[in-house]
C-alpha positions as CSV (number, residue, x, y, z in Angstrom):
1,X,-4.7,-24.1,-22.3
2,X,-4.8,-21.1,-24.7
3,X,-2.2,-18.3,-24.5
4,X,-2.7,-15.0,-26.4
5,X,0.5,-12.9,-26.3
6,X,2.0,-10.1,-28.1
7,X,2.1,-6.3,-28.4
8,X,0.6,-3.4,-30.2
9,X,1.9,0.1,-30.8
10,X,0.0,3.4,-30.3
11,X,1.2,7.0,-30.3
12,X,3.2,7.7,-27.2
13,X,0.9,10.5,-26.1
14,X,-2.2,8.2,-26.4
15,X,-0.7,5.0,-24.8
16,X,-1.7,5.5,-21.2
17,X,-5.3,6.4,-22.2
18,X,-5.3,3.4,-24.5
19,X,-4.3,1.1,-21.6
20,X,-6.7,2.7,-19.2
21,X,-9.6,2.2,-21.6
22,X,-9.2,-1.6,-21.3
23,X,-9.4,-1.6,-17.5
24,X,-13.1,-2.6,-17.4
25,X,-12.5,-5.3,-20.0
26,X,-9.6,-6.7,-18.0
27,X,-11.7,-6.6,-14.8
28,X,-14.6,-8.4,-16.5
29,X,-12.3,-11.0,-18.1
30,X,-10.6,-11.8,-14.8
31,X,-14.0,-12.6,-13.3
32,X,-15.0,-14.9,-16.2
33,X,-15.0,-18.7,-15.8
34,X,-12.0,-20.0,-17.6
35,X,-9.8,-16.9,-17.4
36,X,-6.5,-17.9,-15.8
37,X,-4.8,-14.5,-16.4
38,X,-5.2,-11.4,-18.5
39,X,-3.1,-8.2,-18.6
40,X,-3.0,-5.2,-21.0
41,X,-0.2,-3.0,-19.8
42,X,2.1,-0.2,-20.8
43,X,5.7,-1.3,-21.7
44,X,8.3,-0.2,-19.2
45,X,10.8,0.7,-22.0
46,X,9.0,1.7,-25.2
47,X,6.6,4.6,-24.8
48,X,4.4,3.4,-27.7
49,X,4.2,-0.3,-26.8
50,X,1.3,-2.0,-25.1
51,X,1.8,-5.6,-24.0
52,X,-1.0,-8.1,-24.1
53,X,-1.1,-11.5,-22.3
54,X,-4.2,-13.7,-21.9
55,X,-4.3,-17.3,-20.5
56,X,-7.5,-19.3,-20.9
57,X,-8.3,-22.7,-19.5
58,X,-9.4,-23.9,-22.9
59,X,-10.7,-22.9,-26.4
60,X,-14.4,-23.0,-25.2
61,X,-13.7,-20.5,-22.4
62,X,-11.9,-18.2,-24.8
63,X,-14.7,-18.5,-27.4
64,X,-17.4,-17.7,-24.8
65,X,-15.4,-14.7,-23.6
66,X,-14.9,-13.4,-27.2
67,X,-18.6,-13.5,-27.9
68,X,-19.3,-11.0,-25.1
69,X,-15.9,-9.1,-24.6
70,X,-16.9,-5.9,-26.4
71,X,-13.6,-3.9,-26.2
72,X,-13.6,-0.2,-25.7
73,X,-13.3,2.4,-28.4
74,X,-9.8,3.7,-28.2
75,X,-6.8,4.8,-30.3
76,X,-6.1,2.7,-33.4
77,X,-2.8,0.8,-33.1
78,X,-0.2,1.6,-35.7
79,X,1.2,-1.9,-35.4
80,X,-0.3,-5.2,-34.1
81,X,1.6,-8.4,-33.4
82,X,-0.6,-10.6,-31.1
83,X,-0.7,-14.4,-31.5
84,X,-2.6,-17.4,-30.2
85,X,-0.8,-20.4,-28.8
86,X,-2.4,-23.7,-28.0
87,X,-0.6,-25.5,-25.2
88,X,-0.8,-29.0,-23.9
89,X,1.5,-28.7,-20.9
90,X,2.7,-26.2,-18.4
91,X,4.4,-26.1,-15.0
92,X,6.4,-24.0,-12.6
93,X,9.5,-22.2,-13.6
94,X,12.5,-24.1,-12.2
């Protein structure tokens, strides 16, 4: 399983439009084979922060998605901290 997680910062007055611009991409990704979860959302505390979480079945599914994802043209982030995590196990929260 592959997890992509982190955040980016955009100007507070552009954040909501930035998030909205990704709605189509998120919708397409959720319908893609191998996508377990994806969300690009406005942070509930920081008016500049956009949180990004993706969970993919495996590296092949992520690679296939990246070849056709084609993200929107939107505001340029002033800061980006998004990382990839390769996992071998997972389970319910206890």
